[in-house]
C-alpha positions as CSV (number, residue, x, y, z in Angstrom):
1,M,3.2,-4.4,-9.0
2,M,5.2,-6.4,-6.8
3,T,7.8,-9.0,-8.2
4,T,7.4,-12.5,-7.1
5,T,10.5,-12.5,-5.1
6,G,9.5,-9.3,-3.5
7,R,6.2,-10.6,-2.6
8,Y,7.9,-13.6,-0.9
9,F,10.2,-11.7,1.0
10,R,7.5,-9.1,2.3
11,N,5.2,-11.8,3.5
12,L,8.0,-14.1,5.1
13,L,9.8,-11.0,6.8
14,T,6.6,-9.2,8.2
15,T,6.0,-10.5,11.7
16,R,3.5,-10.2,14.4
17,F,5.6,-7.4,15.6
18,A,4.7,-5.3,12.7
19,L,0.9,-5.9,13.3
20,T,1.2,-4.9,17.0
21,R,3.2,-1.8,16.2
22,T,0.7,-0.8,13.3
23,F,-2.4,-1.9,15.0
24,P,-1.7,-1.7,18.8
25,V,-4.6,-2.6,21.2
26,R,-5.5,1.1,21.4
27,V,-6.1,1.2,17.6
28,L,-8.0,-2.0,17.6
29,D,-10.3,-0.7,20.5
30,S,-10.8,2.4,18.4
31,I,-12.0,0.4,15.4
32,E,-14.0,-1.8,17.5
33,R,-15.9,1.3,18.9
34,A,-16.3,2.8,15.5
35,I,-17.9,-0.3,14.2
36,K,-20.4,-0.5,17.1
37,A,-21.2,3.2,16.6
38,S,-21.6,2.7,12.9
39,E,-24.0,-0.2,13.2
40,T,-26.5,2.0,15.1
41,R,-26.7,4.1,12.0
42,H,-27.7,1.3,9.6
43,G,-29.1,-2.3,9.3
44,G,-26.0,-3.8,8.1
45,E,-23.0,-5.5,9.6
46,I,-19.3,-4.5,9.3
47,G,-16.3,-6.9,9.9
48,F,-12.7,-5.8,10.1
49,A,-9.8,-8.4,9.7
50,I,-6.1,-7.9,9.6
51,E,-3.9,-10.5,8.4
52,T,-0.1,-10.1,9.1
53,S,1.3,-12.1,6.1
54,L,0.8,-15.1,4.0
55,D,2.5,-18.3,4.7
56,L,4.8,-20.1,2.2
57,P,2.3,-22.6,0.9
58,A,-0.2,-19.8,0.1
59,L,2.5,-17.8,-1.7
60,I,3.7,-20.8,-3.7
61,H,-0.1,-21.4,-4.8
62,G,-0.4,-17.7,-5.8
63,T,-3.1,-16.9,-3.2
64,T,-3.9,-13.3,-3.6
65,A,-5.2,-10.9,-1.0
66,R,-8.5,-11.0,-2.6
67,D,-8.7,-14.8,-2.2
68,R,-7.6,-14.4,1.5
69,A,-10.4,-11.8,2.0
70,I,-13.1,-14.0,0.4
71,K,-12.0,-16.9,2.8
72,A,-12.0,-14.5,5.8
73,F,-15.4,-13.3,4.7
74,S,-16.5,-17.0,5.0
75,D,-14.4,-18.1,8.0
76,L,-15.7,-15.0,10.1
77,R,-19.3,-15.7,8.8
78,I,-19.7,-12.1,7.7
79,W,-22.1,-13.5,5.0
80,D,-24.3,-15.0,8.0
81,T,-26.7,-12.1,8.4
82,A,-30.3,-12.0,8.0
83,A,-30.5,-9.5,5.2
84,N,-27.3,-10.7,3.4
85,N,-25.6,-7.2,4.2
86,G,-22.4,-8.0,5.8
87,V,-19.3,-6.0,4.5
88,L,-15.8,-7.1,5.4
89,I,-12.8,-4.7,5.3
90,Y,-9.7,-6.9,4.9
91,I,-6.1,-5.8,5.2
92,L,-3.0,-7.8,4.2
93,L,-0.3,-6.0,6.1
94,A,2.7,-7.5,4.4
95,E,1.5,-6.4,0.9
96,K,-0.3,-3.3,2.1
97,D,-3.2,-4.6,0.3
98,I,-6.8,-3.9,1.2
99,E,-10.0,-5.7,0.0
100,I,-13.6,-5.1,0.6
101,V,-16.0,-8.0,0.4
102,A,-19.7,-7.2,0.5
103,D,-22.5,-9.8,0.8
104,R,-24.9,-10.5,-2.1
105,G,-27.4,-8.1,-0.7
106,F,-25.3,-5.1,-2.2
107,G,-24.9,-6.7,-5.6
108,P,-27.8,-5.0,-7.3
109,C,-27.4,-1.7,-5.6
110,V,-23.6,-0.8,-5.0
111,Q,-21.0,-0.7,-7.8
112,P,-17.6,-2.3,-7.3
113,S,-16.2,1.1,-8.0
114,E,-17.7,2.4,-4.8
115,W,-16.0,-0.3,-2.6
116,E,-12.7,0.3,-4.5
117,R,-12.8,3.9,-3.8
118,V,-12.9,3.1,-0.1
119,C,-10.0,0.8,-0.5
120,D,-8.1,3.6,-2.5
121,H,-8.6,6.0,0.4
122,L,-7.5,3.7,3.0
123,R,-4.4,2.7,0.9
124,Q,-3.4,6.5,0.8
125,T,-3.7,7.0,4.4
126,F,-1.6,3.9,5.1
127,K,1.0,5.2,2.6
128,E,1.1,8.2,5.1
129,K,1.3,5.8,8.0
130,Q,-2.1,7.1,9.3
131,F,-3.5,3.6,10.1
132,E,-6.0,4.4,12.8
133,K,-7.2,7.5,10.9
134,G,-7.5,5.5,7.6
135,S,-9.2,2.6,9.3
136,L,-11.8,4.9,11.0
137,Q,-12.4,6.8,7.6
138,A,-12.9,3.5,5.8
139,I,-15.4,2.5,8.4
140,E,-17.3,5.9,8.0
141,E,-17.2,5.6,4.2
142,V,-18.7,1.8,4.4
143,T,-21.2,3.2,6.9
144,E,-22.5,5.7,4.5
145,I,-22.8,3.1,1.7
146,I,-24.7,0.6,4.0
147,A,-27.0,3.3,5.5
148,R,-28.0,4.3,1.9
149,H,-29.3,0.9,1.1
150,F,-30.0,-0.6,4.4
151,P,-31.2,2.0,6.8
152,H,-31.4,1.4,10.5
153,T,-34.9,0.2,11.7
154,P,-36.0,-0.2,15.3
155,G,-35.1,-3.8,16.4
156,D,-31.9,-4.1,14.4
157,I,-29.7,-6.5,16.3
158,D,-25.9,-6.7,16.2
159,E,-25.4,-9.8,14.6
160,L,-21.6,-10.2,14.3
161,P,-18.6,-9.2,16.6
162,N,-17.4,-5.8,16.3
163,R,-13.7,-6.5,17.4
164,P,-11.2,-6.5,14.5
165,A,-10.2,-10.1,13.7
166,I,-6.5,-10.7,13.8
167,I,-5.7,-13.5,11.2
């Protein structure tokens, strides 16, 4: 667990440079291709958002990575799918925190522990500085979960952008 002071410093000192070093354009392109390929295997939608750090007002108000992930889910309109089956993979780079927010269509069929397992795997690969590998693995794990509950059907359309959002 990070101390409040440590949390402030991490967020205030993590810059856009850290983001471009960790997720260069090549990696963002790879993530985008993986999401596009994933969505040919199921009827859901995957969003991917990376936030460099929280600003001072958010830190003062005690905003958590989960709070920001839920806001990103809304702002990026991941909830706006016909079958309520959008999933957001959210990364708060400064805190090395990962959250998954799934739309209400998954509520009755996917346990929170399944999403948390994906987050745990992603955290582990990030500790090993394997950002691209971990991101692609997380997309694959989310793909398997979605496909189990929302299989691909003819006529499925891509409802949301596949490009990772930089917040």
